[in-house]
Every structure is written in structure tokens, then in C-alpha cells.
N, C-alpha and C positions, 0 to 999 in steps of 0.2 A: 558716425557723426557727420561725415562729409555728405552722405546721402540725404540726411535729414535737413542739413543746411540748404541743400539745393532745392528741396521741395517744401513750399510753404504749406501750412495746415489747410487754408481754404481750398488750395488746388487739390490736395489729397482728398478732402471731404467731397469735393465735386466729382472726382474720379470714382470714389467709393459709391456715391449715389448713382452714378451712371452705370456702374457694374453691379447693381443690386441683385440682378438675377444670378450672379455667381455665388453670392452668399446664400440665396434661396436654394440653389443647387447643392451647395455644401451642406445645408441643413438636411436636405432630402437624402443625400448620399450618406451622411452620418447616421440617419435613421435606418437606412437599409443595412449599412455595415453593422450596426448594433444588433439588428435582428439576426444577421449571419454569424456574428461572433459569440453572442450570448449562449447558444447551445453548447459551445465548447467550454464555457466557464461554468456551466450548470453541473453541480455535483449530485443533484437529485436529493433524495432523502437519506439522512445519516442516521445510523443506529450506533449507539454507544454502550459500552460496558466498562465497569471498573473492577479490576482484579487485584488481589494481593498475592504476589508470587511467594511460593514456598521455597526457601533456600535449604539445600541439603548441607548440613554442617558436620564436620568431622571432629570428634572429641580430641582434646589436646593430647591425651595419653596415647592416642593411636596415630597422631599426625606423622611421626617419623616412619612408622611401619607402613602406613597407607600411602606414603608419598608416591610410590610407584604404581599404586592400584587405583587411586581416586582420580576423578576428573575435575579440572579446575574451571570448566566451562561455566560461565555465568548464566543463571536461569533466565535473565532477560534476553541475552543473546540467543539462547536456545529457543525461546518462544518466538523471537523475531525470525530466526532461521526457518522454523517450522511453518510459520504463517505464510511464507512465500515458497514453500517446498513443493516439489513434484508429488511427494507422498500425500500431502494434504489435498492437492488438486485432484489426484486420482481418486481419493476417498469421496470427495464431493461429486466428481463426475460419475461415480458408481451409484449415486442416489438419484433416481428419476425425478423426484420432487425438486431437487436442487437444479438439475438441468432445465426443467420446465420453468422454474421461477426465474432463473437467470436468462431465459430465452436463448439457449445455446442450441444450435443445429450445425454440427460439424459438416453435414453434407451440403449445407447452403454456402454458396461462394459469392463473393462480391463481384461487381462488374470489373474492378481492377484486377482481381485474381483471374477472371476468365480471359481478359485481354493479355495478361502476362503469360498464361498457359498457352494461348494461341501463338504468341510471338516466339516464346522460348521452345515449346514442345513441338508445335506443328510446323511453324515457319522455318526455324533454324535447327530443329531436331536436337536440341540440347537435352542433357540429362534432366529428368523431372525433379522439381524441387520438393515434391511431396506435399501432403496436406496436414494441417493441424487436426488433432483429435480433440475430444472434449476436455481432456486433462490439460492440453496446451492452452486452450482458450481460457479455462478457469484459472490456470496459473497466471496468465496475463492479467486477468481481472483482479486476482489477489495482489499482485505487485502494484497495480494502479490504484486500487480502491480500499485497501486495508491500511490503516494507520495505527501504529503502536507508539506510545509515548509514556514517559514516566510522569507521575503527578508532581514530583519534585526531584531535583538532582540527587542521585544515589538512593532514592526511595524504592522499596519493593512493591509499591502501589503503582499500577499502570493503568492507562486508559486505552481502550481498543475501540476503533471506529471502522465502520464499513459504509461506503456510499453506494447508492444505486438509484437509477433514474425513475424507477417505478415505485409507487407507494405500496407499502405492505410487503415488500420483498426484503429490504435491508435487515429488519429485525430477525426473521426466522433464519436467514442465511448467516448472520453473525452468530446466532445461538448455535447453529450447526458447526460453524468454524471453530468456536470455542470448545465444543464437546469433542470434535474430531482431533483438534490440536492437542487436547489433554490426553486422548487415547494414544497418540503418537509419542508424546513425552513420557507417558507411563510405560509404553513398550520399550522405549530406549532405556529408561531407568531400570526396568526389570531385567532386560537382557544384560545390562552392565553389571548389575548385582550378581546375576547368575554366573557370569564369566569370572567375576572376582572370587566368588565362593569356590568355583572349580579350581582356581589358581591357589587359593588358600588351602583347600583340601590336599592338593599336590604337595604344598610346602609342609603341611602337617605330617604327611606320610614320610617325607624325606628328611625331616629334621630329627635330631637326637638330643639337642639341648633342652632341658626342662624349662628354662626361663623363656626361651623362644617359643616352645610349644605352647606354654601357658598363654603367652601374648597372642599367638595365632588362634587359639581356641576362643579367647575373649573376643577377638576380632570377628571370628566366624559367627559367634552368637549374636553380636551386634548387627552384622550384615544380614543374618537370617531374619532378625526382627524387622529390619528395614525392608527386606523383600516381602514379608507378610504385609507390612504397612502399605507398600507400593501396590500390592495386588488387591487390597481391600479399600484403600482410601479413595473417595470420590467426591468432588474432582481431585485429581492427584497433584497437579503442578501448581495449583493456585486456589485461593478462596474467592468466591464470587461476592464482592461487596455490593455491586449494582449489576443485576443481570441485563442482558441486551434489551434495549428499549429504543424505539424509533421516534424521531421527531415528526410532527405533522406539517412542518413548513419546509419547503425546498431550500437547499443551500445554494444560492446563486446571487451574483451582484445585481444591483438595481438597474433596470433598463434605462431609467431616466438619467442616472449618474453617468453611465457609459455613453449615452447619446450626447449629453452636454459636454463631456470630455472630448469626444471625437469632433463635435461641432466647433469647440474652441480651437482645436489643432487645425482643422480645415480653414477656419476663419483666419488664423495667423498666416497660413500658407497663401491664401488668396490675397490678403493685404500686402504681404511681401511681394507677391507677383505684380500687383498693381503699382507698388512703389518702383519696382525695377522697370516696369513698362513706361512709367512717366519719366524716369531718369533716362531711359533709352531714347525717348523722343526729343530730348534736349541736346 
């Protein structure tokens, strides 16, 4: 308030008109900054799919017996873990069409990597850092560009998205991600069921009580049916409500809005600088 009292409005307006070139420079700087920042905010083309997760339920009559044999892992958490797993990344890296579509070349090194290797390996003779392979690169992409969310709180309907900068890539990649993730989840379920069946067989052989043996045989029959279902059901972990489909419009902020926002910020800074300069002259 004291600063504004010392500077009358006509004086301030004259100073602003005299420094008009600063505002023009701010406008141009904001324009250049917008062009530099926008690529980092550009998500590219998004592909979306809607899935209904299948939950594995344990009948109440077996809940006590199966308490030590069943897994309490939530299907949503399992899918979320698989989507960013090294197993999924390695499966995608083993597909030449995926590597080509994603533009991955593990042999190609950035300028920064070459400089780092020269300084650390050649100049100071440090132990080599090693290089990323295709699986490492794809896992990084999965972590950054795959988004999983529930359609509603507690719902088993989920939405899966994948962003990529090139048109025509996000949809086939997301379709492959979905199919490979389902194969991984199927394999985990089958191996889990097989392990439980082996344990139940051992318990059946060692038990002598008729009531316990009967319960174990019923459990064995149910798990055997689940195993057959897991081996034949396709897809296994979910139902496809909406298969992967890509949008035709890029997902990125408006150039004009970012430019106007940066211009407003720079204008405020320039005006504050002029006010402080006028006050310093008094």
C-alpha cells in the first residue's frame, strides 16, 4: 500500500508506455516458452478400453478350510501390478511389431548417455552403469503411459488408457497389453490352483477322519473345476465391455491458453519491476 501511495497512476502509465518494448519482449518470450513447454504436456493419442474384472469367490461352506489356501489379493490390484511388471514388459519386448511400433532401439544412445559414459567410464574409469534393454525401456513406458482407474468407487468395471505420441500406435499396443496381461493373470491363477490341488492331495492322503476327508474331496472337486475354467476361459481375468479404441484428436493443452497464461505472468513481473524502478528513483 505504501508503494502505491508513493506512485501516482499517471506517472506509472507514462513509465509503462516508455517501457512498451519490455511488454512486447515478454509477449515474444511467452510465445517461445509455450512452444518449448507444449511438447512436454502433449500426451499424444489416447486409446481406451473398458473391462469388467472377474472376481474369484470362495463359497462360504469352504471359507474356513480354504483360509490357509486361498489368496486375498484383489483383482484390481493384481491387474495394476501386472500392467507395470517386468513380465509384461518382456513379453511386449519379445514382439518385433511392438518394438517397431513403439520406436524402441536399445542400441541407440542419447547424447547425454554418451557424455555420461565418457566422463564416468573413460575419464574417471568408474564401473560401467550398464545399458537398458528393450524390456527396461518398455517398462518405463508402461509406468508413464498406462492409466488404470475404476469407473466408480468399489466397482469391478475399470477403464484402461494408453497414451502415445504417434497416431495409429496406441490402439494396437493397448490391445496387446490387455491380451498379454490376461495371459499373465491366467498363468498366475493356474499355477496357484495347481499348487493348492497338490496340497489338498497331500492332505487327503494323510487324513483319516471321514468328515475331513469328505470336505477335502469336495474342495478338490471345486478347485479342479476352477482349473478347467481357468485353462479354457478367454479372456480369463475380465470381460471386455469396450475393446481398445483410439481417439483421432491429440490430448494436449491449448497453445493459445498457455501463451496467454505465460504472457499474463510475465506482464505482472514487468509491471512490478517498473514500479520498483520508479520507487528507487525517488
